[in-house]
N, C-alpha and C positions, 0 to 999 in steps of 0.2 A: 550455628545452622551448617549442614551438610552443602558443599556446592551444588548447584542446580545444575543437573547435566539434559541433555539433550536425549531425554526418553521418554517423551511422549509423542505417540504416532497415531493417535487417533482423538476424536471429540470427547469431551468428558464433561460432567455436570456443570462443573464452574463456568464454562464459557459456552453452553449449549443454549439456543432458543428455547427448546422444550425442556431444560434444566432450572439452572438457577436464574439463567437471563429471560426467562419467561416473561413476554408483556416490555420488555427492556425499550424496543421501538415503537410502542404503541402511539399511533396516530402520525409518525413520522414521514416523512418522503426523502427518499434516497437515489441515487444515482451510481449505477455500478457499469464501469466501461471494461469491455470484454465480458459482458455479463450472460452470454449464451451459452457458454461451454465451460468444462473444468471448473475451476476454482471460480470464476466467476459466477457460474450457475449456482454452487454451492453457497456463495456468498447470498445472492439473491434470494436463495429458500432459506437461510438463516435470517436473515432480516425480516423476511416475509411470516416466516412462524414466530418471531418473536413481536409481531403486532404491528409492523409497518404499514402504512394507510397507501402510499403509492410507491411505487420504485421502477424508474426507469433504466433500462439496460441497452447498451449499445455494443455492437460489434458489425463485421461487414456482411455476415449472412443472416438476411432476414428471417430464412427458415429457421433456423438455429434460435433464434430470438422470440418467434412465434413458439415454437414447440418448447423452450423453458418457460414462457410465460403461462402456456396453457397448463403445464406439468405442475410448476410451484403453486398457481391459482387453484387448483384442486386440491393440494394439501391447506392453504391459507386461501380460503375464499373472500376473506374479507380484506385482501390486499390487491389492490388493481396493480397490474404490470405493463408496462408499454416498453415495446421493444422498437428501437429508433435504428435501422441500417446506417452506418457510416464508418469511412476509415477514421479513426480516431487522431492519425496523424496529419490531416488536413487541417487546415484554419478554419474552415466553416465547420467543422464536425460539432463543436459545442454547441453553435447556434441551433443547429438542427436537434440536439438533446434538449436544451434548454426551451425551445420554442413548444415542445410538446409538454413542457410544466404549467398546469392550470395557473390562470391570472391571479395573482393574490397569495399563491403559495410559495414560501420559503424550502428550498432544500434543505434539510436538517444535517445530512452527509454525503461526501462526497469519498468514493472508493476507486481510486486510480489503480485497476487491476491489470488492464491490457499491457500486455508485454510480450515480446518474441526475443527467441535465440535464434537467428537467421545465418549465423556466419561462425560455424565451430570449426576453426582451422586457423592454422600460422599466418600472421600478418603478411608476409611475402606471398601467400598462397591464395589470400581473399580477394574476392571482386568488391571493387568498392561501393556499389551500390547495394549490395548484399549487407557490408559492415556497416554502411551508414543509417539501413533500415532500422536494426537494433535501436538505435540513436533518435530516428524520428517517431518510433513508437513508445519506446520505454522513457524517453526524456523530453521530447517535444510534446506528445499527446497529454502526459502528466501536466507539462506548463500550460498547456492550451485550455485543457478543462480547469485546473487549479485557478488560473486567472480568470474565466468565466464564471466560476462558482465565487470567487472572491469580490467580483463585482455585483453578482448578484445579492450577495447579502446585504449591499447597502450599508456597512458598518455594524450589521449585527454578528452575534457567534455562530461558529460553523464547527464541523468537524471534517478533516482529511484525513483518510487512511492511503497511504501509496503503498504498494506492493514491491516489494526490492527481492533481494538476495543474499545468502550468506558469501556468495562468490564474491560480492564487491569488497568483502574483507580478506579475500584469499589472492595468492598468486599462482595463478595456474595456467598453462599453456592453452591455446585455443580460444580461450574466452576474453580476449582484449575487448570485443565490441559488446558482448552482453555485460561483462563485469564491469568495464568500464563506466558504461551508461547507467548500470545500476547504482556505483558509487557516486554517480552526479545525483541521482535521485535520493541518497541519503543526504548530501549536503544541501541539496534543494530542500528537502523536509527542514532541517534545523535553521536556514533561512526564512521560511517561510513562517515557522513559529516565531523567529524573532521578530518578524516585519509586524504578525498581525496577532500575536499572543495577546497584547494589550487589550485587543477589540473582543477578546474572547474566543478566537479562533483557535482550535487543536489540531496540529498536525503531526502526525507520527507515520514511521514504516514499519513493513512487517516482512522479514522473510517467511514465507509460507510453508515452509517444509521441503521436504525431496519426495516431490509426487510421480511417480513413476508415469502414472497414465495421462499427464498432461502432454500438450505438444512440446512444451519446454523441456519436461521430463525425459520425452524420447527422442530429442535433440541433443542431450546432455552427452559431453565427451565419454570415452570409453572410462576413465580412472572414476567416473561416478555411477558406472554400473555396480548393482548391487548394494547401494547406499542409500536408494530413494525409498525409504519406508513409510511415509506418511500418506494421510488420505486427504482429499479435499475439504472433507467436512472439519477435521483439525484446523487447517486454513481459515475456513468462513467462522468456525467459531471464535478463532481468534481474533479475526477482523471485528465479529460482532461486540468482544469484550473490547476491543481497543475503542470503539466508537462510544462507551459508557462513560460518564464522568468519572466515575472511582479510578478509571487508568489514567486520569490527567498526568499523574507523576511520571509517565512515559512522553510527554507532549515534546517534539523535536528530536525524538531518540530513534533508535530502531531496536527490536526485539525479535526472538527467533520463535516461531510458532511450535516447535519441539520442545521447549521449555513450555514447563508447568506453571501457568499463569497465576495460579493459586499461589505458589511458591514464590514467584517472582514479586508479586504484589506483598510478601510478607517482607521484603527487604526493599520496599521504596524509599525507606528514608536515605539508605546507602547509596541507593542508585542516585538521588536527588544530591545528596551531600558531596558525594565525588565526582558528579556529573559522569556518569558512567552511561554506555551504550551510545555515544556520539562519535563523530567522524573528526578526527583529528590529527596532525603529525605529531609524535613524540621527540620534542627537541632535547629532553631530557633535561639536567640540571647546567650542561656546560655550554651549551648553546643559547643564547638568549634573541627571541625573535621579538617580543616589544620595546626592546629598550637599544632606541636607535640613537647612536651619538652624535651630537651636532644638531639636534631638532631645535627650534625656537623655545623659549622659555614656556612652559605652561601646556607644551604640545606633546601628544603622544599616540599610538596608536589605538585603537578601540578593540576591547578585549570582548 
């Protein structure tokens, strides 16, 4: 098979709510953070068109949330959309959102989409508050909502899709806050999968593509200008696909939305067998990480 290149820049039938995935979220309840604008708005639309019964969206701008809810509900009148204004980095944000979930309803999918890239500068030139804001929104909010969601499941299965970035796997100037915080999300995704996979929880993360129209795209450093070719619908369709059971081979892994998921699925056995798409340090064959000389007999590091 030919190598899978990053050659897909818009939504296509394999991942579309109006294509192959029509009806894939029928009757489901979904939470989307950062759901009022950009990628989050597109994700909300795809899940609604795919048949979701209830979608809760959150962000700081209530007017934007209400506008998105009204617009999407016109296309998908059978889906109720509730906008809950909250700063996702605040400890009480998940409580506000989950309080809006009707009694007895279990949330089927959590999409941790909210993210910022607010400190695009060299470390010495940065302001601590702006630098740390990326970690507050990108990492702390993902943790807060994941924690609240896992508690709400009461031991049942669920799906978590975390939005990350390919920058997490690159070394580029001006991106210590954004890239570093997103790498933390990648590792967090793996660890949540390790902790809750046996319960039936699926946790996966996705680079949404390079999207010029979003706030993060607009804030991208100069070296990324001209490379942002993707649409919000591509990102949204990929998130929808990842929420389906057929994407379970990607649990605990990171994928790029501008790969064609139909092609990726064809190599799922290779991905699982070779443990691809996970964050790890390459120690090579000469440096041994798990073999500590002097440990008591029978003791070893957990792999």
